[in-house]
N, C-alpha and C positions, 0 to 999 in steps of 0.2 A: 519518410523518415525511417532510418534503420532501427532495428529492435534495440540495439545497445543505446542508441540516442534516446529512445523512449524511456528506457530504464534509467538513464542518467537524469532525464528531466524529472521523473517521479522521485528520484532520490534527492535532487536539488529542491524540489517542492516539499520535501519532508512528508512523503506519503508512503510510509513503509508497508502499511496494510494493503494498499492498492498495488504496490510493487510486487509484494509476495503473491497476490492474487493474479497479477498479470503473468508472472512466471508460471504459475499453476495452469493458467489457461493455455499458455504456449505448449505445455507438456501433455495436454489432453487434446487428442485429435478432433473430437467432435465439437470442440469449442469453435472451430472455424465455421461450423454450420449455423452458429447462433447469429442473430442480427446484431448490428452495432449497438443498438439501444440496450439489448439484453446484456451484452458483455460489459458495457459501460455501467449498467445498473449493478451488476455483480461486483465490479471493481469498487464502486462507491460504497456498497454495503460492506465489503471486506474492510475498507478503511474505517468505517464507522465502528464496526465490531472490534477492530484492532485498538482504536482509541478508547473505547469503553473498557476493554480488558486491561489496558495499560493504566487507565485512571483507577480502576478497581484495585489493581495490584499496588498502586501508590497509596491509596486510602488505607488498605489493610496493613501496609508496611508502617505507615505513620501512626495508625491506631495502636499498634503494639498490644493487641489483645493477648491475654495470658494464655489462651488456648484456642485451638480450632474448634469452633462450635457452630452447629447449624440448627435453626428453628425446627427443621423437619425431623431432627433426631431427638427432640424433647421427649422425655419419658412421662406419659400421662397416666401412670398408675394411680388409681383412685386414692391410695394412701398418701400420695404426695400433695394432694389438694391443689392441683393445677387445672385451671379452667381453659379448655380448648378455645372457647370463644374469646376469652380475654387475650390469650396469646395471638390468636388470629387477628384481633383488633390491633394489637401492638405491632404485628408484622407489617401493617400498612405504613407504619412510620409517620402517620398523621400527627401523632403526639409530639414527634420531634419538630415538625414544622411549627407547631404551636408553642414550643418551649415548655412542655409539661415534663413531669418527673415520674420515675418508676422506683419504688422502694421495695427491695427484696430482702426478706428476713427468713431465718431458719437455722436449725442447728448445724454444726459442722458436718460436711459431707452430703448435705441434702441437695446440692446442685446450684447454689446461689451464683457462684462465679460462672459456671457453665451457661446458665440462663442469661446472665448479663452479657457474656461474650457472644452468645447466639443473637441477641438483640443488636449488639454492636456490629456483628457481621452482616446482619440484614440491613442495618443502616448504611454500611459501606456499599452494599449491593444497590441501594437506592441513591447512591451518590452523595451521602452526607459525610462530612469530615468527623472522625471519631477519635477520642483519646481515652486510653485505659490507664488508670493509676491506682496503685495501692494507696489507701488513705494515709497511712503512716508516712510513707515515702514522700507523698505530695506535701504534707505538712512540714516535713523536714526540709524539703527543697525550698519552700516558701520562707521558712525560718532563715535559711542561709541567704536567700535573696534579700531579705531585709537587712542583713549584715553587709552584703557587698553592694547594696544600692540598686539592685536589678529587680526589686519587688514588683513595681508597677508593670514593667515589661513582661515579667514572668506571669503575672496575673492575667495580662492580656493574652498571653500564649494559651493559658488554660481556658480562657473564656471565648476564644475565637472559634472553637470547634462547635459543630451543631449538637453533638452528643458527648458529654463527659461522663465516664464511668468511674465512680469512686468505690473501690472494692475494700470490704472489711472495715466498716466504720469503727467498730469497737476493738480494733487491734491493740490499741493502747488501753491498759487498765484504767488509766486516768488521764484526761486531757489537761494540759496546762491552760492557764488563762490566755496565753498567746496563741495556743492551738485553736481555741474557740474563736478568737478574733480573726485568725486567718481563714478558718472554715467559713465564717460569716462573710468575709470579703468575697470568697469564691461563689457561694450560693446566692449572695445578693447581686453580684455582677451578672449572674446568669438568669435572674428572675425575668421571665417573659421573653427572653431573647435566645436562650439555649436550654436544651433538655439535659437532664441529669439522671443517671441511674446510681443508686446507692445500695450496697449490700451490707448486711450485718448479721452476726449471730444473735445480737441483742434484739429482743422483741420490740416492735415499734412503740408499744406503750411504755417502754423503759428509756427511750431515747431522750426525752425531755429531762428526766432525772439524771441521765448520763452527762448532759451538758450543764445542768444546774450545779452539779457537784464541782465543776471546774470554773464556770463563769456565769453566775445566775443572771446578770443583767443582759446577757446576749442569748441565753437559752431560748427564750420566747421568739426572738427574731430569727434564729436559725431554723427552729421548727416551723415557723410560719412560711419561710421560703421553701423548705423541703416539702411541706404538706400541700402547698398551693397546687391545685389541679394534678395531684399525684395519684398514680395507680399503685395500689398496695398488693403485694404478693407475699403470702406467708407459706413457705415450703415446709412440708411435714414428712413424716415417715422416717424409716431407718436410713443410715448412711449409705449412699450409693457406692462408697468405697468397698462395701462388702460384696459388690457384684463385679466380677472381673470383666463383664461385657459392657460396662458402662464407664464412661470417662469420669475420672475423679474430679472433684471440684477444685 
């Protein structure tokens, strides 16, 4: 079979990684000295790598993380109160498989969003579908969905991902009763089936009061869903925005 015919077959079979590796082998003289088994193994490995990279690119594109963040770049300054062992444990992504939550609190600029995005990025690397949403915008989208009749389908869209990141819980000074109802629908639908990260400037011990002020009858239910099997991280220290060598939150 002619080389062009081989290339056409690989293209027809939708094996772009193998095709690229095949062309690479043709351009390297010493490849002809390799056994058939070795060359075939390299072609297969190239296709696997291509597909993994393509899947990762798709997951990151769909996740829409607010920023590029990496677990390996986390700042472990003692004043920030971040546990290396805790982050190492979260890096395994076992908590995502179990549908557990991570609640990140801290003052403005302490790196809450960066940490959330870093965990989201690690989840994508492990093959988990991720979604990043600003809390206020998500609630607004759900409010609109209730009006146009797409609420249930929209809710399923949020709940189908393995990891949902809800950034800036306390962005609204006061939630409406409807906001609380919608948030309950989201966290209740994910209980035990999907992992959730929530970030907030508001200390965790103030969350219940925050919900109570808007919708007392649902506050307990929301907190129960959020706190169940949750890892709590309270970031401390001065704002990282004061350091030009650190990415802002």
